[in-house]
C-alpha positions as CSV (number, residue, x, y, z in Angstrom):
1,M,-40.8,-26.6,-58.1
2,N,-37.8,-28.4,-56.8
3,K,-38.3,-32.0,-58.0
4,E,-36.4,-33.5,-55.1
5,K,-38.9,-32.4,-52.5
6,N,-41.5,-35.1,-52.1
7,V,-44.2,-33.3,-50.2
8,D,-47.6,-33.0,-51.9
9,D,-48.3,-29.6,-53.3
10,L,-45.0,-28.3,-52.0
11,R,-44.7,-24.5,-51.9
12,V,-42.2,-22.2,-50.2
13,S,-43.6,-20.1,-47.3
14,P,-43.8,-16.5,-48.3
15,A,-41.3,-14.1,-46.9
16,I,-43.7,-12.1,-44.8
17,A,-42.7,-9.0,-42.8
18,K,-40.2,-9.4,-40.0
19,P,-41.8,-11.1,-37.0
20,P,-41.4,-9.5,-33.6
21,V,-38.4,-10.9,-31.7
22,V,-39.0,-11.1,-27.9
23,G,-36.0,-10.0,-25.9
24,S,-34.4,-12.0,-23.2
25,T,-34.6,-11.3,-19.5
26,G,-31.0,-10.2,-19.3
27,N,-28.9,-12.0,-16.7
28,Q,-32.0,-13.4,-14.9
29,D,-33.1,-16.9,-15.8
30,W,-36.7,-15.9,-15.2
31,T,-39.0,-13.7,-13.1
32,G,-42.3,-14.5,-11.7
33,N,-44.2,-16.3,-9.0
34,K,-46.0,-19.6,-8.3
35,N,-48.8,-18.6,-10.6
36,S,-46.5,-18.1,-13.6
37,I,-44.8,-21.4,-12.9
38,Y,-48.1,-23.3,-13.2
39,K,-49.2,-21.3,-16.2
40,T,-45.9,-21.8,-18.0
41,L,-45.7,-25.5,-17.3
42,G,-49.3,-26.1,-18.2
43,A,-49.1,-29.0,-15.8
44,S,-52.0,-31.3,-16.3
45,N,-52.0,-32.3,-12.6
46,H,-52.5,-28.6,-11.8
47,T,-55.4,-27.7,-14.1
48,E,-56.4,-28.8,-17.5
49,K,-57.8,-25.3,-18.1
50,E,-54.3,-24.0,-18.5
51,R,-53.7,-26.1,-21.6
52,E,-54.5,-24.8,-25.0
53,E,-57.0,-27.0,-26.8
54,N,-54.7,-28.1,-29.6
55,D,-51.4,-27.8,-27.6
56,Y,-50.5,-24.5,-29.3
57,Y,-47.5,-22.9,-27.6
58,A,-45.7,-20.6,-30.0
59,T,-41.9,-20.3,-29.8
60,E,-40.2,-16.9,-29.8
61,P,-38.2,-16.4,-33.0
62,K,-35.0,-15.8,-31.0
63,A,-34.8,-19.5,-30.2
64,V,-34.3,-20.5,-33.8
65,E,-32.1,-17.5,-34.5
66,L,-29.7,-18.8,-31.9
67,L,-30.0,-22.3,-33.2
68,C,-28.8,-21.1,-36.6
69,Q,-25.7,-19.7,-35.0
70,L,-25.0,-23.2,-33.6
71,E,-25.8,-25.5,-36.5
72,K,-25.8,-25.5,-40.3
73,F,-28.8,-27.0,-42.0
74,N,-29.9,-28.2,-45.4
75,E,-31.1,-25.5,-47.8
76,W,-34.6,-27.0,-47.4
77,I,-36.3,-27.1,-44.1
78,W,-39.7,-28.5,-43.2
79,E,-41.4,-26.7,-40.2
80,N,-44.1,-29.3,-39.7
81,A,-45.9,-27.7,-36.7
82,C,-45.7,-24.1,-37.9
83,G,-48.5,-22.5,-36.0
84,E,-48.5,-18.8,-37.1
85,G,-45.1,-19.1,-38.6
86,H,-42.9,-17.7,-35.8
87,L,-40.0,-20.2,-36.5
88,S,-40.6,-20.4,-40.3
89,K,-40.3,-16.6,-40.7
90,E,-37.0,-16.5,-38.8
91,L,-35.6,-19.4,-40.8
92,I,-36.5,-17.6,-44.0
93,K,-34.7,-14.5,-42.7
94,Q,-31.7,-16.8,-42.1
95,G,-31.7,-17.7,-45.8
96,Y,-33.4,-21.1,-45.8
97,Q,-36.1,-22.4,-48.1
98,V,-38.9,-23.3,-45.7
99,Y,-41.9,-25.6,-46.2
100,S,-44.4,-24.8,-43.5
101,S,-47.4,-27.0,-42.5
102,D,-49.6,-27.7,-39.5
103,L,-52.6,-29.9,-38.6
104,I,-54.5,-26.8,-37.5
105,D,-54.9,-23.8,-39.8
106,R,-53.6,-20.7,-38.0
107,G,-53.2,-18.6,-41.0
108,Y,-49.8,-19.7,-42.1
109,G,-48.3,-22.5,-44.2
110,M,-50.0,-25.4,-46.0
111,N,-52.8,-26.7,-43.8
112,P,-54.2,-29.0,-42.7
113,I,-51.5,-31.5,-43.0
114,D,-51.1,-34.4,-40.5
115,F,-47.3,-34.9,-40.4
116,L,-47.7,-38.2,-38.5
117,Q,-49.5,-39.6,-41.6
118,Y,-46.8,-38.6,-44.0
119,D,-45.5,-41.6,-45.9
120,K,-42.9,-40.3,-48.4
121,T,-39.3,-39.1,-48.2
122,W,-38.3,-35.5,-47.3
123,H,-35.1,-34.5,-48.9
124,G,-34.1,-31.9,-46.4
125,D,-34.0,-31.1,-42.7
126,I,-36.8,-30.7,-40.1
127,I,-37.0,-28.0,-37.5
128,T,-39.9,-27.5,-35.2
129,N,-41.4,-27.1,-31.7
130,P,-43.8,-30.1,-31.9
131,P,-47.0,-30.5,-29.9
132,Y,-45.4,-31.8,-26.6
133,K,-47.8,-34.6,-26.1
134,F,-46.8,-36.0,-29.5
135,A,-43.1,-35.0,-29.4
136,K,-41.9,-38.6,-29.4
137,E,-44.0,-39.5,-32.4
138,F,-42.8,-36.4,-34.3
139,I,-39.2,-37.3,-33.7
140,E,-39.7,-40.9,-34.8
141,K,-41.6,-39.9,-37.9
142,S,-39.0,-37.2,-38.7
143,M,-36.2,-39.7,-38.5
144,E,-38.1,-42.1,-40.7
145,V,-38.8,-39.7,-43.5
146,I,-35.4,-37.9,-43.9
147,N,-32.4,-39.1,-45.7
148,E,-29.2,-40.4,-44.2
149,G,-27.1,-37.4,-43.0
150,N,-30.0,-35.0,-42.7
151,K,-30.9,-33.4,-39.4
152,V,-33.9,-33.0,-37.1
153,A,-34.0,-30.2,-34.5
154,M,-36.8,-30.1,-31.9
155,F,-37.3,-27.4,-29.3
156,L,-38.3,-29.3,-26.2
157,K,-38.5,-29.0,-22.4
158,I,-35.5,-30.3,-20.5
159,Q,-37.9,-32.8,-18.9
160,F,-38.1,-34.6,-22.2
161,L,-34.8,-36.3,-21.2
162,E,-36.6,-38.4,-18.6
163,G,-39.0,-41.4,-19.0
164,K,-38.6,-45.0,-19.9
165,S,-40.2,-44.8,-23.4
166,R,-38.0,-41.8,-24.2
167,K,-34.9,-43.8,-23.0
168,Q,-35.8,-46.3,-25.7
169,L,-36.2,-43.5,-28.2
170,F,-32.8,-42.1,-27.4
171,A,-31.3,-45.6,-27.6
172,K,-32.6,-46.0,-31.1
173,Y,-32.0,-42.4,-32.2
174,P,-29.3,-40.8,-30.0
175,P,-29.3,-37.0,-30.4
176,K,-26.0,-35.8,-31.8
177,T,-26.2,-32.6,-29.7
178,I,-28.5,-31.2,-27.0
179,Y,-28.2,-27.4,-26.7
180,V,-29.4,-26.3,-23.3
181,S,-30.6,-22.7,-23.0
182,S,-28.9,-21.0,-20.0
183,S,-31.4,-18.2,-20.0
184,R,-35.1,-18.8,-20.4
185,L,-36.7,-18.7,-23.8
186,L,-40.5,-18.2,-24.2
187,C,-43.1,-20.6,-25.4
188,A,-46.3,-18.6,-25.2
189,K,-49.8,-20.1,-25.0
190,N,-51.7,-19.0,-28.2
191,A,-48.6,-16.9,-29.1
192,D,-49.4,-14.3,-26.4
193,F,-45.8,-13.3,-25.7
194,E,-46.6,-9.9,-24.2
195,G,-49.2,-11.5,-21.8
196,M,-46.6,-14.1,-20.8
197,K,-44.0,-11.5,-20.0
198,A,-46.5,-9.4,-18.1
199,G,-47.4,-12.6,-16.1
200,G,-43.8,-13.2,-15.0
201,G,-42.1,-14.7,-18.0
202,S,-41.1,-18.3,-18.3
203,A,-40.4,-20.9,-15.6
204,V,-39.5,-23.7,-18.0
205,A,-36.0,-24.7,-19.2
206,Y,-35.8,-25.5,-22.8
207,A,-33.2,-27.1,-25.1
208,W,-32.7,-27.8,-28.8
209,F,-32.4,-31.5,-29.4
210,V,-30.6,-32.1,-32.7
211,W,-30.4,-35.5,-34.4
212,Q,-28.5,-36.5,-37.6
213,K,-29.8,-39.6,-39.3
214,G,-27.1,-42.3,-39.1
215,F,-25.3,-40.9,-36.1
216,T,-24.5,-43.6,-33.5
217,G,-22.1,-41.9,-31.2
218,K,-22.4,-40.4,-27.7
219,T,-24.7,-37.4,-27.3
220,T,-22.9,-34.1,-26.6
221,I,-24.5,-31.5,-24.3
222,E,-23.7,-27.9,-24.8
223,W,-25.0,-24.6,-23.4
224,F,-26.1,-21.4,-25.3
225,N,-27.9,-18.2,-24.7
């Protein structure tokens, strides 16, 4: 296997049949009611029962398809919170070599692998939707393990921009570009996209946060979708 990839037992994710791509809501940002707002936010101050036990909210493949139209990445990509492979399968369709892993075995990728304990160098880029409660740690670890010039792309809520600890994170690692989705993209609890659409769709605004190791300039904000 490629000798430059320093991940234990590295294997390329299989090119499985095309994953379903959930369509957008047209010109509407979102449809729904107060119930769908709380379900989508998974707000802990509303009810803990709305949170998935291991913070598993799958991202519709369209999100990374659109990202690939905006950014070029290294031939090798690590999807280090792969879930059931929604992003990985789309990245493979886009022509990338994808190493997929997760802490929880959901039937796809090399599992269980705790990315936050990884202590080697990854000679490629990293693209994922991390567990939100550990997003800061995923970003820091990703920036530590990649080489100068390589990229990290994280699919995160717009709210990730706020907070004192995140301000320190952005001061240390300024994103090169933040791509804000003008229309709502779906992150579905336990990958139940159909149930989410039936319940009113998404009430959360998301963005792709893209870092390039060594970048020290001002962050650019752009809009897509």
